[in-house]
N, C-alpha and C positions, 0 to 999 in steps of 0.2 A: 512467538505465534504461541494462541493458545492449546493449551496439553488439558485438556479438563481430565483423562484417565491418569496424569500424575498428579495435577490438583493445583499444575502452575501455569506459566508462561516461558515456553523456551527462549534461550537466549542462541538466536541466527547468526549472530555477526558480533563481536567485537572493534572496536575502529580502533587501529596501530594507533600507538602514544597518548592514545584518548584516558580520561579519569577513569573510566571503566577497569580498562588492561591495567592502568596502575595500582586499582587496588584489588586485584586478582581475580577478576571476573572472566569466566574461559566460553566460549561457546561452546555450549552443549546442556552449560549449567539451568537450570531449573526456578526462575525466580517463585519464588511462594508468597510474599510478601511488602508491600512497602510504605512505611513508617506505621507498624502495626496493623494494615489493613489487608485482608486479602482480595489479591489480582486478580481472581477467576468473579469474584463479589465485585471490585470496581469497573473490569471489563477493559479492553483493548485505552478507550477513549481515557477512560478515570485513571487507568495506571498510568497512561504518558502524562497526562496531567500533573497528578500529583509526583511524578519522578521530576518533570521541569520545576525549575526555580530560578529565582533569582541567581546570576553570576560569583562564585564563592560562597555561598552556602552548601551544606550538605544535606544528603537525601541518604536516610537509613534502608537497606534493604535487608531483605533474609532470602538467601538462597538453597535450594538443595544439590549438591554434586554427588553423583553414584552412592545415593543413599545416604550422604554426611549432611546434615545441614549447617549452614555457617551464617555469620551475619557479616556485614560491610558497610559503612559510610563512604559513599562516595562523593567527591566535591563536582559539584555545577560550574561545569564550561563550559563555554561556547566551542565547538567543533563543525569545521565545515569538512564534511563529508564530500564527494560526489556522489549524487542524487539518480544521477544514471551513469550507466555502465554500458559498455558493448562493444562491438569487432563488427566484421566483414566475414561471414559466412559463407563462401560459396558465390560470392555474387547474390549473397542476402545479407540486409541490415540484422543484427538481433541487436533489439534496445531493451535492456533490463531495467525499470525503472522502480528503485526501490520504495519510492513512500512521493505523495504531490503535495509536499512543503513547499516551502521555498527553495525557487530557484530552478523547482522541476520544470516548469515550462520552459523556460529559456534554454535549460541543459538538452535536453530532449529536442527542441527544435533545432538548436544548431549544434546536435550530431546527426540528426537526422539529415539535414540539407550539406553537411561535409561529405556524408558518407555518401549520398547521392553522388555527389559531387566526384566519388572515386570508382563509380561506375555500379553501385547498386542497382538491383535489380525488382527486389519485392525487401519488402517490411516484416521483420517478425519482431512484435513487442511481447516481453516477459512482464507480469504484473501479479506474478506468484509471491506469496506471501507479502504482499504490500498492504501496509495496514490503511492504505487512504491516505487523507489530508483536507487539503483546503480546494473551494469550490471554484475559485476564480483561475488557483493553478491550474486545475482540470479541465476549464474551457479554455483556456489559449492553447493548450493542447491540440483539444475537438476543435476548435477554432481555422487551425493550422492545418489538421489532416481532411476535415469533411467541406462538402460542398453546402450551398448555401441551403440555412431550414434552420431549426428549431436543434439544440443542442442539450438542455439540460432545463430541467424549474425547480423550485422550492417553493412551497406554500407553507404558511408559518400557521398555530394552531389558530389564529386567528381569523383563519381564510384567505390572506393578501399572499398573493402567487407573484415570482420573475421568473420570466423567461429567458434565457439565456440561450442567444441566435450567432450562426454561421453566417460568414460573408461566402460570397462565389469561390474564392481562390480557395484551391486545395488542392492535395496529392495524390494524384493517379497511377499509385502503384498497387500491386499482388500487396494484398496484409492477412496477416494471420495474430491474433491475441493469446499467450500463455494466460491462463486462469488455475487456480485451485482452490480448495475448501478456505485456505489462507488469505487471498484476495478478498480485500475489505472496503466498503464503502465508498470512495472515488476510487478506486483501483477498477469495484463493478460497475461503477454505471461509467468509464472509460472504456472499457469491452461491450459494454448493453448499448451504446451510442451506434461504436462500429459496427454492431451488429446488425440493429434496427435499420441505419441507411446502408444494408448489404455489402458495407466499404469492407469488410476483415472478416475472417473464418475465426471462429472462436473454438478454442481444442484445450481439453484440460479435463478438468472437475467440478463440479457444485460449488458457485462461491458461495461466500455466506452470508451473506442476504441482511446488511445495514443498510437500512433507506434514512434512518431519522438521522436531525441534525440538532447540537447542544450548544448552552452556551453556559458558562459556568461560572458556579456567584461564589467569590473566596467570602469567607465568615470570620468575624472577629476573633474565634478560638483559634484560626489556623485550620481550621477545616474547609470544606469545599463541597460545593452541591454540585453535582452535573445532571442538568435539565435540558431532557428533550424539547425542543422548543417547535419542532415541524418535522413536514417528512420532502424527503427528493423524489423525484419522478425523470425518467425516462423522455428522451424526445418524443416518447408516442403516449407520454402519459404514463404509464406502467411502473409500480412501486416495486422494490427491490425485496423491501421488509420480508422476511423470515422464507424467503422463496430463490434469492438469488437469481444469478446467471446462467442458464442449460448452454453449457459448451454445445457448439455444431457438429464438436468430433470429440467424443467426450472417450480420453486416456485417463485412466487413473495412475497416479507414480508410485513407482516401486519403493516401499516401504521401507528398503535398506538406502535409498537413494536419495532422503530428503537432502541432507547437505549437498549433492552436488549440482543443485542447481545455484552453485553459487559458483559454479565454473563450469561454461557453457560447451559442455562436448554430450554429441548426439549419442557417444560411444557407451555413454556412461548416464542416459537420461533419457529415458523414453519418450516422454511428452516429448520433448525439444526433438527428439528423433520421428 
């Protein structure tokens, strides 16, 4: 997540057995630069696109840990980690969606269906620290949850509009969504759609406010231009750019408890409680 005061992006979690762990990167380290480029200048999408690349190649990264800076070269490898985790908490499904990348829709839907079969009576989705992902993965989850109607709108800068819609099939259970200032892009539109349908209560802090979509152009010298080409809109036609989603119930996460969101325990997570 972005830590503008510290000047970089904070590592929230390191996949066990993955190349980052092998290279010595730890949760809590501060990423300052990728291939010599400042990550705050690149932004989340730009940083992610620069880190990704052909499997077997290496990416050079510059970190800080407890005030000491270090460089590391990390091999790019395919890693399949669960996108969706959760459990049954007092007959309520707690579902943490880490991102809306590949597999997120299938994992979310399968997880919810399984726990409903175990007797869950309510759904709690956690998209805090979720950096977003693919619009089509977002739409699949919303289509599963919501009744018939518009779900998501995209308009490119040439004025071409696409509207994704839902069928009548839906999940009729009480729902809530946890968000924070690091809920980004698709995570924000997930919360916004459920809020506009009055299908869920949104809890937490104001989201980031990223409502544009980009395409990447790779240049012959190995650099990349990540160019915004359009805007996303909620079912009601609202842009979230620079505004984000305002929770129905505002609860700020205690500053010393940010890491506790990786372990769903209401005793140590005041937003979850």
